[in-house]
MARROMI-101605 format. One record per residue: residue number from 1; residue in three letters; chain; x, y, z of N, C-alpha, C, CB in turn. Coordinates in Angstrom, 3 decimals, padded with zeros to 6 digits, m for minus. Atoms other than C-alpha are relative to their C-alpha. Glycine has a CB too. Layout:
# residues N
> resi|resn|chain|nu|nv|nw|cau|cav|caw|cu|cv|cw|cbu|cbv|cbw
> NUM|ALA|A|X|Y|Z|X|Y|Z|X|Y|Z|X|Y|Z .
...
This chain:
# residues 175
> resi|resn|chain|nu|nv|nw|cau|cav|caw|cu|cv|cw|cbu|cbv|cbw
> 1|MET|A|m001.259|000.411|000.558|m042.213|051.476|004.148|m000.118|000.074|m001.507|000.393|m001.417|000.472 .
> 2|THR|A|000.041|m000.197|001.430|m041.409|052.386|000.594|001.163|m000.758|m000.605|000.049|001.506|m000.369 .
> 3|LYS|A|m001.020|000.782|000.683|m039.511|050.105|m001.763|m000.013|000.267|m001.471|m000.190|m001.468|000.254 .
> 4|ARG|A|m000.083|m000.209|001.436|m038.310|050.567|m005.298|000.105|m001.378|m000.655|001.222|000.920|m000.382 .
> 5|THR|A|m000.036|001.282|000.695|m038.950|047.670|m007.674|000.776|000.143|m001.288|m001.419|m000.517|m000.280 .
> 6|PRO|A|m000.819|m000.074|001.200|m036.798|046.805|m010.666|m000.784|000.368|m001.241|000.684|m001.297|m000.219 .
> 7|SER|A|000.765|m000.237|001.212|m039.676|047.160|m013.142|m000.413|001.452|m000.185|m001.211|m000.860|000.002 .
> 8|SER|A|000.414|m001.392|000.162|m040.387|050.802|m012.465|000.907|000.909|000.793|m001.455|000.194|000.436 .
> 9|ASN|A|m000.790|m000.977|m000.713|m038.732|053.946|m011.316|m000.842|000.731|001.057|000.605|000.997|m000.982 .
> 10|ARG|A|000.885|m000.662|m000.962|m041.699|054.946|m009.144|000.128|m000.643|001.363|m001.458|m000.052|m000.473 .
> 11|ASP|A|000.034|000.519|m001.362|m041.903|054.550|m005.404|m001.382|m000.589|000.256|000.338|001.114|001.041 .
> 12|HIS|A|001.264|000.640|m000.351|m044.589|052.175|m004.120|m000.084|m000.170|001.507|m000.146|m001.365|m000.710 .
> 13|ASP|A|000.251|000.264|m001.407|m046.110|051.825|m000.754|m000.422|m001.460|000.096|m001.097|000.971|000.598 .
> 14|ILE|A|000.308|001.426|m000.078|m046.043|048.107|000.042|m000.299|m000.410|001.448|001.171|m000.835|m000.565 .
> 15|SER|A|000.290|000.297|m001.391|m047.323|048.250|003.583|m001.058|m001.084|000.138|m000.447|001.251|000.715 .
> 16|GLY|A|001.052|000.999|m000.080|m050.309|046.025|002.820|000.515|m001.359|m000.413|m001.179|000.396|m000.865 .
> 17|GLY|A|m000.429|001.363|000.302|m050.016|042.210|002.561|m000.122|m000.336|m001.455|m000.786|m000.978|000.796 .
> 18|GLY|A|000.188|000.277|001.418|m051.380|042.053|m000.983|001.052|000.694|m000.840|m001.385|000.428|m000.445 .
> 19|ASP|A|m001.033|m000.725|000.751|m048.956|044.686|m002.169|001.354|m000.699|000.107|000.116|001.447|000.509 .
> 20|ARG|A|m001.274|000.706|m000.181|m046.053|042.762|m000.702|000.054|m001.227|m000.920|000.186|m000.427|001.489 .
> 21|TYR|A|000.062|001.189|000.827|m047.136|039.647|m002.510|000.215|000.358|m001.460|m001.338|m000.713|000.183 .
> 22|GLU|A|m000.152|m000.435|001.395|m047.434|041.492|m005.828|001.421|000.480|m000.270|m001.004|001.119|m000.328 .
> 23|ALA|A|m001.376|m000.476|000.172|m044.076|043.163|m005.324|000.967|m001.180|m000.063|000.394|000.954|001.152 .
> 24|LEU|A|m000.841|001.190|000.013|m042.491|039.810|m004.559|m000.145|m000.736|m001.326|m000.357|m000.928|001.171 .
> 25|LEU|A|000.215|000.638|001.290|m044.083|038.307|m007.659|000.685|000.764|m001.126|m001.485|m000.119|m000.283 .
> 26|GLU|A|m000.628|m000.834|001.030|m042.838|041.220|m009.721|001.524|m000.187|000.009|m000.360|001.492|000.218 .
> 27|VAL|A|m001.455|000.213|m000.120|m039.266|040.758|m008.411|000.375|m001.375|m000.529|000.462|000.147|001.474 .
> 28|LEU|A|m000.287|001.357|000.472|m039.393|037.014|m009.033|m000.143|m000.101|m001.517|m000.933|m001.010|000.683 .
> 29|GLU|A|000.201|m000.001|001.448|m040.759|037.574|m012.529|001.178|000.670|m000.703|m001.315|000.714|m000.363 .
> 30|HIS|A|m001.157|m000.702|000.583|m037.978|040.041|m013.228|001.261|m000.888|000.022|000.269|001.322|000.771 .
> 31|GLU|A|m001.155|000.904|m000.112|m035.334|037.549|m011.989|m000.100|m001.128|m001.016|000.101|m000.580|001.425 .
> 32|LYS|A|000.229|001.089|000.959|m036.862|034.801|m014.124|000.294|000.486|m001.426|m001.467|m000.527|000.105 .
> 33|THR|A|m000.241|m000.579|001.326|m036.769|037.071|m017.196|001.498|000.211|m000.229|m000.758|001.339|m000.153 .
> 34|GLN|A|m001.452|m000.242|000.114|m033.140|038.021|m016.507|000.744|m001.330|m000.202|000.540|000.736|001.275 .
> 35|ALA|A|m000.645|001.314|000.123|m032.153|034.352|m016.088|m000.222|m000.574|m001.400|m000.544|m000.979|001.072 .
> 36|ALA|A|000.293|000.505|001.351|m033.900|033.431|m019.360|000.816|000.755|m001.041|m001.508|000.125|m000.317 .
> 37|ARG|A|m000.780|m000.825|000.926|m032.184|036.304|m021.164|001.486|m000.411|000.047|m000.160|001.514|000.349 .
> 38|ALA|A|m001.398|000.420|m000.141|m028.767|035.252|m019.769|000.225|m001.360|m000.662|000.400|m000.060|001.491 .
> 39|LYS|A|m000.117|001.329|000.616|m029.412|031.668|m020.883|m000.020|000.106|m001.524|m001.141|m000.922|000.482 .
> 40|GLN|A|000.052|m000.209|001.446|m030.330|032.858|m024.388|001.325|000.554|m000.520|m001.149|000.951|m000.362 .
> 41|LEU|A|m001.290|m000.573|000.409|m027.146|034.954|m024.596|001.108|m001.044|000.036|000.370|001.181|000.903 .
> 42|GLU|A|m001.009|001.047|m000.116|m025.043|032.031|m023.413|m000.125|m001.005|m001.139|m000.121|m000.713|001.350 .
> 43|GLU|A|000.236|000.941|001.095|m026.628|029.681|m025.962|000.404|000.607|m001.343|m001.475|m000.420|m000.035 .
> 44|ALA|A|m000.392|m000.679|001.244|m026.139|032.260|m028.729|001.523|000.045|m000.125|m000.584|001.436|m000.047 .
> 45|GLU|A|m001.478|m000.032|000.020|m022.452|032.585|m027.768|000.564|m001.383|m000.309|000.557|000.507|001.358 .
> 46|ARG|A|m000.438|001.367|000.258|m022.027|028.783|m027.746|m000.199|m000.357|m001.475|m000.766|m000.990|000.900 .
> 47|GLN|A|000.296|000.272|001.409|m023.663|028.545|m031.194|000.996|000.736|m000.898|m001.454|000.420|m000.346 .
> 48|LYS|A|m000.936|m000.801|000.786|m021.409|031.302|m032.523|001.388|m000.657|m000.010|000.088|001.441|000.564 .
> 49|ARG|A|m001.297|000.692|m000.071|m018.285|029.463|m031.297|m000.019|m001.275|m000.825|000.362|m000.327|001.457 .
> 50|ARG|A|000.138|001.233|000.765|m019.547|026.223|m032.848|000.092|000.293|m001.494|m001.331|m000.698|000.330 .
> 51|GLU|A|m000.034|m000.366|001.412|m020.061|027.962|m036.204|001.382|000.450|m000.428|m001.007|001.094|m000.284 .
> 52|GLN|A|m001.352|m000.461|000.349|m016.601|029.523|m036.084|000.958|m001.169|m000.140|000.525|000.978|001.056 .
> 53|ARG|A|m000.879|001.165|000.060|m014.916|026.178|m035.446|m000.226|m000.814|m001.257|m000.205|m000.874|001.216 .
> 54|GLY|A|000.307|000.793|001.181|m016.642|024.476|m038.308|m000.157|m001.461|000.358|001.083|000.167|m001.052 .
> 55|PRO|A|000.210|001.430|m000.281|m017.474|020.798|m038.588|001.322|m000.765|000.000|m000.960|m000.615|m001.037 .
> 56|TYR|A|m001.201|000.830|m000.091|m014.875|018.187|m037.666|m000.060|m001.224|m000.895|000.216|m000.434|001.422 .
> 57|TRP|A|000.108|001.250|000.732|m016.198|015.326|m039.750|000.825|m000.038|m001.283|m001.424|m000.257|m000.325 .
> 58|PRO|A|m000.842|000.128|001.202|m014.377|016.254|m043.016|001.454|m000.329|000.341|m000.052|001.291|m000.815 .
> 59|VAL|A|m001.381|000.276|m000.404|m011.044|016.213|m041.200|000.135|m001.453|000.434|000.438|000.946|001.143 .
> 60|ALA|A|m000.040|001.386|m000.451|m011.840|012.881|m039.577|m000.058|m000.961|m001.189|m001.159|m000.280|000.967 .
> 61|VAL|A|000.121|000.861|001.184|m012.898|011.335|m042.904|001.312|000.017|m000.791|m001.185|000.462|m000.902 .
> 62|LEU|A|m001.260|m000.109|000.734|m009.756|012.626|m044.614|001.123|m000.749|000.716|000.382|001.472|m000.183 .
> 63|ALA|A|m001.027|000.715|m000.768|m007.566|011.236|m041.814|m000.152|m001.511|m000.168|m000.082|000.378|001.495 .
> 64|VAL|A|000.231|001.435|000.172|m009.176|007.797|m042.136|000.407|m000.449|m001.402|m001.479|m000.342|000.259 .
> 65|ILE|A|m000.365|000.355|001.383|m008.766|007.759|m045.929|001.512|000.010|m000.173|m000.655|000.976|m001.008 .
> 66|THR|A|m001.454|m000.087|000.111|m005.136|008.861|m045.667|000.667|m001.189|000.683|000.509|001.314|000.609 .
> 67|ALA|A|m000.578|001.153|m000.707|m004.353|006.179|m043.086|m000.222|m001.281|m000.790|m000.611|m000.136|001.410 .
> 68|TRP|A|000.296|001.203|000.797|m006.051|003.534|m045.223|000.933|m000.095|m001.211|m001.478|000.010|m000.468 .
> 69|LEU|A|m000.871|000.008|001.177|m004.080|004.537|m048.342|001.455|m000.232|000.375|m000.133|001.308|m000.760 .
> 70|TRP|A|m001.391|000.186|m000.443|m000.833|004.626|m046.362|000.257|m001.465|000.352|000.311|000.905|001.220 .
> 71|LEU|A|m000.195|001.380|m000.447|m001.317|001.167|m044.866|m000.306|m001.030|m001.088|m000.868|m000.271|001.205 .
> 72|PHE|A|000.417|000.947|001.035|m003.017|m000.533|m047.824|m000.102|000.702|m001.350|m001.350|m000.652|000.369 .
> 73|PRO|A|000.076|m000.741|001.263|m002.056|001.314|m051.017|m000.488|m000.894|m001.139|001.370|000.597|m000.351 .
> 74|PRO|A|000.429|000.779|001.170|m003.828|000.198|m054.186|001.165|m000.177|m000.963|m001.190|000.690|m000.717 .
> 75|GLY|A|m001.088|000.347|000.910|m001.708|m001.267|m056.945|000.542|001.166|m000.801|m000.455|m001.047|m000.933 .
> 76|PHE|A|m000.472|m001.097|000.837|m001.570|001.872|m059.051|000.784|001.047|000.792|m001.172|000.657|m000.691 .
> 77|LEU|A|m000.773|m000.951|m000.816|m000.077|003.836|m056.123|001.316|m000.586|000.516|m000.837|000.463|001.176 .
> 78|ARG|A|m001.239|000.639|m000.479|002.673|001.324|m055.301|001.136|000.284|m000.971|m000.193|m001.535|000.168 .
> 79|LEU|A|m001.189|m000.241|000.814|006.133|002.209|m056.515|000.854|m001.259|m000.015|000.812|001.211|000.538 .
> 80|GLU|A|m000.843|001.177|000.155|008.081|m000.715|m057.858|001.445|000.464|m000.132|m000.435|m000.853|m001.237 .
> 81|PRO|A|m001.400|m000.393|000.148|011.850|m000.541|m057.492|000.460|m000.239|m001.435|000.897|m000.778|000.992 .
> 82|PRO|A|m000.474|000.206|001.369|013.688|m000.161|m060.771|000.781|m001.302|m000.092|000.876|001.185|m000.461 .
> 83|PRO|A|m000.769|001.236|000.151|015.257|m003.290|m062.193|001.484|000.295|000.191|m000.253|m000.645|m001.390 .
> 84|PRO|A|m001.430|m000.246|m000.197|018.929|m003.730|m061.379|000.687|000.349|m001.327|000.670|m001.234|000.636 .
> 85|GLN|A|m000.775|m000.414|001.172|021.402|m002.154|m063.751|000.719|m001.229|m000.573|001.028|001.131|000.373 .
> 86|PRO|A|m000.758|001.126|000.562|022.913|m004.658|m066.204|001.453|000.052|000.479|m000.058|000.019|m001.555 .
> 87|ILE|A|m001.354|000.098|m000.554|026.292|m005.867|m064.962|001.033|000.683|m000.889|000.381|m001.461|000.198 .
> 88|GLU|A|m000.947|m000.648|000.909|028.034|m004.563|m068.090|000.022|001.514|000.230|m000.362|m000.312|m001.468 .
> 89|GLN|A|000.074|m001.444|m000.239|026.804|m001.035|m067.440|000.599|000.359|001.360|m001.461|000.483|m000.081 .
> 90|GLU|A|m000.560|m000.265|m001.328|027.705|m001.238|m063.747|001.524|m000.063|m000.030|m000.550|m001.005|001.025 .
> 91|GLU|A|m001.459|000.115|000.105|031.225|m002.405|m064.608|000.578|001.190|m000.764|000.393|m001.323|m000.696 .
> 92|ALA|A|m000.476|m001.136|000.785|031.621|000.321|m067.245|m000.026|001.283|000.836|m000.855|000.173|m001.272 .
> 93|ALA|A|000.098|m001.190|m000.856|030.445|002.987|m064.778|001.094|m000.015|001.058|m001.387|000.078|000.673 .
> 94|LEU|A|m001.062|000.097|m001.007|032.883|001.700|m062.136|001.367|000.274|m000.620|m000.010|m001.390|000.659 .
> 95|ARG|A|m001.277|m000.272|000.673|035.766|001.709|m064.631|000.151|001.501|m000.287|000.099|m000.811|m001.321 .
> 96|PHE|A|m000.059|m001.429|000.276|034.896|005.282|m065.628|000.264|000.802|001.284|m001.308|000.464|m000.658 .
> 97|THR|A|m000.214|m000.670|m001.286|034.713|006.383|m061.962|001.448|m000.164|000.448|m000.960|m000.560|001.076 .
> 98|MET|A|m001.404|000.237|m000.360|038.109|004.787|m061.346|000.926|000.825|m000.896|000.346|m001.507|m000.114 .
> 99|TYR|A|m000.779|m000.836|000.919|039.455|006.612|m064.418|000.039|001.450|000.503|m000.601|m000.059|m001.434 .
> 100|VAL|A|000.056|m001.373|m000.505|038.274|009.964|m063.002|000.856|000.127|001.255|m001.462|000.417|000.298 .
> 101|GLN|A|m000.808|m000.044|m001.226|039.850|009.136|m059.616|001.489|m000.063|m000.337|m000.383|m001.165|000.947 .
> 102|ALA|A|m001.408|000.101|000.411|043.132|008.147|m061.338|000.482|001.320|m000.605|000.186|m001.151|m001.017 .
> 103|GLN|A|m000.376|m001.304|000.556|043.111|011.472|m063.214|000.248|001.017|001.116|m001.099|000.517|m000.953 .
> 104|ARG|A|m000.225|m000.892|m001.145|042.806|013.316|m059.900|001.354|m000.276|000.649|m001.125|m000.163|001.038 .
> 105|ILE|A|m001.295|000.373|m000.576|045.787|011.389|m058.564|001.119|000.492|m000.913|000.097|m001.542|000.207 .
> 106|LYS|A|m001.006|m000.457|000.976|047.728|012.173|m061.771|000.194|001.520|000.100|m000.425|m000.393|m001.448 .
> 107|THR|A|m000.087|m001.458|m000.132|046.911|015.910|m061.426|000.735|000.376|001.281|m001.408|000.634|m000.013 .
> 108|PHE|A|m000.687|m000.267|m001.268|048.054|015.870|m057.793|001.494|m000.253|m000.149|m000.581|m000.876|001.136 .
> 109|ARG|A|m001.413|000.361|000.195|051.302|014.169|m058.804|000.723|001.045|m000.841|000.117|m001.381|m000.669 .
> 110|GLU|A|m000.614|m001.019|000.852|051.964|016.728|m061.547|000.197|001.316|000.753|m000.858|000.235|m001.245 .
> 111|GLU|A|m000.100|m001.255|m000.739|051.337|019.638|m059.153|001.000|m000.056|001.145|m001.346|000.379|000.535 .
> 112|THR|A|m000.860|000.094|m001.191|053.303|018.335|m056.163|001.288|m000.790|m000.238|m000.770|m000.641|001.131 .
> 113|GLY|A|m001.191|000.799|000.275|055.854|015.966|m057.722|000.038|m001.293|000.794|001.233|000.804|000.294 .
> 114|ARG|A|000.056|001.246|m000.778|054.762|013.066|m055.515|m001.410|m000.575|m000.038|000.441|000.245|001.469 .
> 115|LEU|A|001.325|000.623|m000.127|051.920|010.587|m055.056|m000.605|000.390|001.349|000.094|m001.560|m000.135 .
> 116|PRO|A|000.616|m000.322|m001.296|049.400|011.388|m052.338|000.172|m001.153|000.990|m001.499|000.321|m000.181 .
> 117|GLU|A|m000.075|001.032|m001.047|049.713|009.559|m049.019|m001.378|m000.667|000.156|000.475|000.623|001.368 .
> 118|THR|A|001.378|000.508|m000.087|045.930|009.208|m048.837|m000.796|000.568|m001.175|m000.671|000.389|001.377 .
> 119|LEU|A|000.843|m000.434|001.111|043.191|009.612|m051.389|m000.590|001.385|000.261|m001.122|m001.013|m000.241 .
> 120|ASP|A|000.533|m001.320|m000.351|041.888|012.683|m049.522|000.905|001.133|m000.464|m000.204|000.096|001.500 .
> 121|GLU|A|m000.935|m001.044|000.441|045.018|014.618|m050.503|m000.260|000.423|m001.444|001.442|m000.489|000.143 .
> 122|ALA|A|000.251|m000.292|001.411|043.999|014.429|m054.169|m001.408|000.545|m000.228|000.211|m001.253|m000.839 .
> 123|GLY|A|001.379|m000.486|000.112|040.517|015.798|m053.447|m000.941|m000.990|000.652|m000.393|000.225|m001.478 .
> 124|GLU|A|000.977|000.882|m000.634|037.342|014.260|m052.137|m000.094|m001.310|m000.775|m001.385|000.684|000.082 .
> 125|PRO|A|000.050|001.292|000.693|037.376|010.531|m052.918|m001.388|m000.275|m000.575|000.400|m001.129|000.954 .
> 126|LEU|A|001.264|000.414|000.604|034.709|009.216|m055.235|m000.536|m001.226|000.744|000.183|m000.309|m001.518 .
> 127|PRO|A|000.588|001.121|m000.752|032.279|006.641|m053.781|000.559|m001.351|m000.434|m001.512|m000.003|m000.168 .
> 128|GLY|A|m000.456|001.361|000.254|033.603|003.101|m053.489|001.476|m000.124|m000.329|m000.781|m000.574|m001.104 .
> 129|MET|A|m001.424|000.040|000.363|037.265|003.998|m054.073|000.886|m000.220|001.228|000.405|001.303|m000.708 .
> 130|GLN|A|m001.029|000.196|m001.023|040.209|002.745|m052.015|001.355|000.146|m000.678|m000.138|m001.404|000.706 .
> 131|TYR|A|m001.299|m000.328|000.567|043.775|003.911|m052.588|001.080|m000.600|000.884|000.183|001.536|m000.139 .
> 132|THR|A|m001.155|000.533|m000.719|046.992|002.167|m051.649|001.252|000.457|m000.740|m000.059|m001.571|000.112 .
> 133|ARG|A|m001.298|m000.413|000.580|050.404|003.734|m052.264|000.968|m001.150|000.224|000.548|001.352|000.653 .
> 134|LEU|A|m000.877|001.164|m000.084|052.734|000.839|m053.060|001.451|000.417|000.219|m000.118|m000.847|m001.268 .
> 135|HIS|A|m001.279|m000.674|m000.267|055.915|002.953|m053.279|m000.050|001.354|m000.671|001.227|m000.842|m000.516 .
> 136|GLN|A|000.009|m001.394|000.437|056.981|006.401|m054.520|m000.601|000.207|m001.387|001.395|000.535|000.015 .
> 137|GLU|A|000.482|m000.170|001.377|055.994|005.804|m058.157|m001.176|m000.898|m000.355|001.117|m000.261|m000.959 .
> 138|LEU|A|001.027|000.991|000.326|053.313|003.113|m057.912|m001.118|000.020|001.043|000.620|m001.410|m000.091 .
> 139|TYR|A|001.152|000.071|m000.899|049.822|002.995|m056.466|m001.014|m000.983|m000.568|m000.643|001.404|000.201 .
> 140|GLN|A|001.079|000.906|000.394|046.814|000.730|m056.567|m001.316|000.652|000.389|000.154|m001.415|000.671 .
> 141|LEU|A|001.323|m000.573|m000.216|043.221|001.893|m056.873|m001.019|m001.133|m000.103|m000.309|001.147|m001.035 .
> 142|THR|A|001.024|001.045|m000.013|040.357|m000.442|m055.932|m001.363|000.669|000.051|000.191|m000.976|001.209 .
> 143|GLY|A|001.372|m000.520|000.042|036.779|000.349|m056.854|m000.971|m001.132|000.243|m000.300|000.690|m001.354 .
> 144|ALA|A|000.954|001.057|m000.332|033.817|m001.556|m055.498|m001.432|000.535|m000.025|000.321|m000.599|001.382 .
> 145|THR|A|001.447|m000.228|m000.122|030.039|m001.664|m055.862|m000.544|m001.199|000.763|m000.714|000.173|m001.426 .
> 146|ASP|A|000.589|001.149|m000.707|027.608|m004.133|m054.320|000.306|m001.325|m000.700|m001.515|000.179|000.119 .
> 147|ARG|A|m000.178|001.243|000.753|028.261|m006.659|m057.102|001.370|m000.159|m000.637|m001.033|m000.086|m001.059 .
> 148|ILE|A|m001.263|000.054|000.742|031.692|m005.803|m058.582|001.116|000.647|000.813|m000.139|000.700|m001.373 .
> 149|THR|A|m001.207|m000.629|m000.547|035.210|m005.098|m057.341|001.069|m000.070|m001.088|000.483|m000.711|001.340 .
> 150|LEU|A|m001.057|m000.081|001.013|037.920|m003.918|m059.751|001.238|000.630|000.623|m000.471|000.820|m001.242 .
> 151|THR|A|m001.260|m000.553|m000.488|041.594|m003.124|m059.153|000.819|000.500|m001.179|000.794|m001.055|000.811 .
> 152|TYR|A|m000.873|m000.599|001.017|043.851|m000.843|m061.180|001.332|000.324|000.657|m000.647|001.290|m000.634 .
> 153|ARG|A|m001.353|m000.380|m000.452|047.616|m000.507|m060.759|000.543|001.028|m000.967|000.961|m001.246|000.089 .
> 154|SER|A|m000.448|m001.130|000.812|049.296|002.638|m061.995|001.085|m000.365|m001.016|000.509|001.089|000.898 .
> 155|ASP|A|m000.973|000.386|001.009|051.928|000.681|m063.960|m000.674|m000.544|m001.257|000.954|m001.034|000.566 .
> 156|LEU|A|000.755|000.419|001.179|049.168|m000.400|m066.391|m000.536|001.232|m000.711|m001.160|m000.959|000.387 .
> 157|PRO|A|000.563|m001.151|000.713|047.938|001.947|m069.145|m001.472|000.203|000.408|000.118|m000.202|m001.546 .
> 158|LEU|A|001.349|m000.328|m000.471|044.799|003.710|m067.913|m001.042|m000.170|m001.098|m000.038|001.427|000.527 .
> 159|ASP|A|000.947|000.136|001.113|043.162|003.757|m071.355|m000.396|m001.456|m000.227|000.602|000.579|m001.284 .
> 160|GLU|A|000.317|001.422|000.155|043.400|m000.037|m071.555|m000.925|m000.463|001.117|001.287|m000.848|m000.011 .
> 161|PHE|A|000.846|000.382|m001.135|041.868|m000.371|m068.094|m001.451|000.427|m000.235|000.535|000.627|001.305 .
> 162|VAL|A|001.357|m000.478|000.252|038.875|001.769|m069.049|m000.596|m000.770|m001.168|m000.011|001.524|m000.285 .
> 163|GLY|A|000.443|000.799|001.138|038.636|m000.065|m072.384|m001.229|000.581|m000.666|m000.284|m001.411|000.437 .
> 164|SER|A|001.206|m000.436|000.701|035.243|000.093|m074.017|m001.080|000.468|000.976|m000.540|m001.133|m000.872 .
> 165|GLY|A|000.966|m000.420|m001.016|033.577|001.234|m070.797|m000.749|001.256|m000.393|000.696|000.225|001.314 .
> 166|ALA|A|000.656|m001.239|000.405|032.859|004.704|m072.169|m001.035|m000.274|m001.091|001.040|001.025|m000.492 .
> 167|GLU|A|000.950|000.336|001.073|031.188|003.170|m075.232|m001.253|m000.653|000.568|000.658|m000.935|m001.033 .
> 168|VAL|A|001.153|000.666|m000.618|028.945|000.964|m073.059|m000.901|001.036|000.670|000.466|m001.065|001.034 .
> 169|LEU|A|000.788|m001.048|m000.672|027.890|004.007|m071.023|m000.729|000.862|m001.019|000.907|000.882|000.884 .
> 170|ASP|A|000.646|m000.802|001.041|027.179|005.983|m074.190|m001.204|m000.734|m000.592|001.007|000.345|m001.109 .
> 171|GLU|A|001.105|000.793|000.535|025.013|003.155|m075.564|m001.178|m000.032|000.963|000.464|m001.420|m000.300 .
> 172|ALA|A|001.064|000.033|m001.016|023.051|002.957|m072.305|m000.711|001.354|000.072|000.583|m000.373|001.392 .
> 173|ARG|A|000.592|m001.341|m000.079|022.497|006.717|m072.333|m000.881|000.258|m001.228|001.113|001.087|000.110 .
> 174|ILE|A|000.764|m000.210|001.227|021.214|006.665|m075.948|m001.348|m000.692|000.075|000.779|m000.504|m001.211 .
> 175|ARG|A|001.249|000.782|m000.079|018.554|004.036|m075.174|m001.004|000.721|000.766|000.217|m001.344|000.613 .
């Protein structure tokens, strides 16, 4: 009986008991070598993937530091809200805003010959403004902020209503 072994391309006669044993040892040795080689290749592939991914610890450290700063910011990173605007400046700004809204109503009246039914007809209303048409020639404009509410009626001179508001705003802007 002739058998071919993996280690050689020659034919061997393995009819004797000793030859069979040697052939078996040779096959087992070859299998062991192949298994070791496969294990080395697998380990090399695993190492290569590990190197491509890179270390995770810098990301973890950065995440912990970011969470700490978000939850417990040091004093120099805390933003303090600005102090409230002085009441005089807030009133002057509201009077000026009401003046602009009244000018829009005046322009609408000049173009159409009538007062608007709603403030939307005269353009987009400015923040905090409410308009009430009292009759065909008279309206009331109410402006409000969190701390102030002012009312203007169209039978009063607009320049008097605004008063020194523009000057107060100019002074605040200069500072």
